[in-house]
C-alpha positions in Angstrom: -7.1 -10.0 1.8 -7.5 -8.8 -1.8 -9.4 -5.9 -3.3 -12.6 -8.0 -3.8 -12.5 -9.1 -0.1 -12.1 -5.5 1.0 -15.1 -4.4 -1.2 -17.2 -7.2 0.3 -16.3 -6.2 3.9 -17.0 -2.5 3.3 -20.4 -3.3 1.7 -21.4 -5.6 4.6 -20.2 -3.2 7.4 -21.7 0.0 5.9 -24.8 -1.5 4.3 -23.8 -0.1 1.0 -24.4 -1.9 -2.3 -21.4 -3.9 -3.5 -21.2 -1.5 -6.5 -21.1 1.6 -4.2 -18.5 -0.1 -2.0 -16.4 -0.8 -5.1 -16.6 2.8 -6.2 -15.5 3.9 -2.7 -12.5 1.5 -2.8 -11.5 2.6 -6.3 -11.8 6.2 -5.3 -9.5 5.8 -2.4 -6.9 3.8 -4.4 -7.0 6.2 -7.3 -6.5 9.1 -4.9 -3.5 7.4 -3.3 -2.1 6.5 -6.7 -2.5 10.1 -7.9 -0.8 11.5 -4.8 2.3 9.3 -5.4 2.4 10.0 -9.2 2.4 13.7 -8.5 5.3 13.4 -6.0 3.2 13.4 -2.9 3.4 11.3 0.2 0.6 9.3 1.9 0.7 8.9 5.7 -2.0 6.9 7.6 -1.3 7.3 11.3 -1.0 3.9 13.0 -0.7 2.1 9.7 2.3 3.4 7.7 3.4 5.7 5.0 3.9 5.5 1.2 6.6 7.5 -0.6 8.2 7.3 -4.0 11.9 6.4 -4.0 14.1 7.4 -7.0 16.8 4.9 -8.1 19.7 5.9 -10.3 20.8 3.8 -13.3 23.3 1.1 -12.6 25.1 -1.8 -14.3 23.3 -5.1 -13.6 23.8 -8.6 -14.7 21.4 -10.8 -16.7 20.9 -13.8 -14.5 20.3 -16.1 -17.4 23.3 -15.2 -19.5 25.6 -13.4 -17.1 25.8 -10.5 -19.5 26.2 -7.0 -18.1 23.3 -4.7 -18.8 22.5 -1.1 -18.0 19.4 -0.7 -15.8 17.6 2.6 -16.4 16.8 5.0 -13.6 13.4 4.4 -12.1 10.9 5.5 -9.4 9.2 2.9 -7.2 6.6 3.2 -4.4 7.9 2.3 -1.0 5.9 1.5 2.1 7.2 2.1 5.6 5.1 0.3 8.3 3.9 2.4 11.2 4.9 1.6 14.8 1.3 0.7 15.9 0.8 -1.8 13.0 4.2 -3.3 13.5 3.4 -3.9 17.2 0.0 -5.4 16.4 1.5 -7.8 13.9 4.2 -8.7 16.4 1.5 -9.4 19.0 2.7 -6.7 21.4 -0.7 -4.9 21.2 -3.7 -7.0 22.0 -7.0 -5.7 20.6 -9.4 -5.1 23.5 -12.9 -6.3 23.1 -15.5 -3.5 22.7 -17.2 -2.5 25.9 -20.9 -1.9 26.3 
């Protein structure tokens, strides 16, 4: 699934226009991005959590030339999958059909 697919699904399920669904998706993604940029953490129960991990500088190697290079410190987003999602993907939780 990509962002465009997500927008289409939301528009169809909620009966929103595609433009409104796109605004909604962009708002959610922008809010999540801003939370991580400002040092926050995102936790979605049953799905997983996003945090920013800080990596110190280190000496690496250019794979093309073999030359040693200094890699600068960096921050990268990291996703930790939640138990429920992990079990669903692994087939341990079977989705029950809706009743009614």
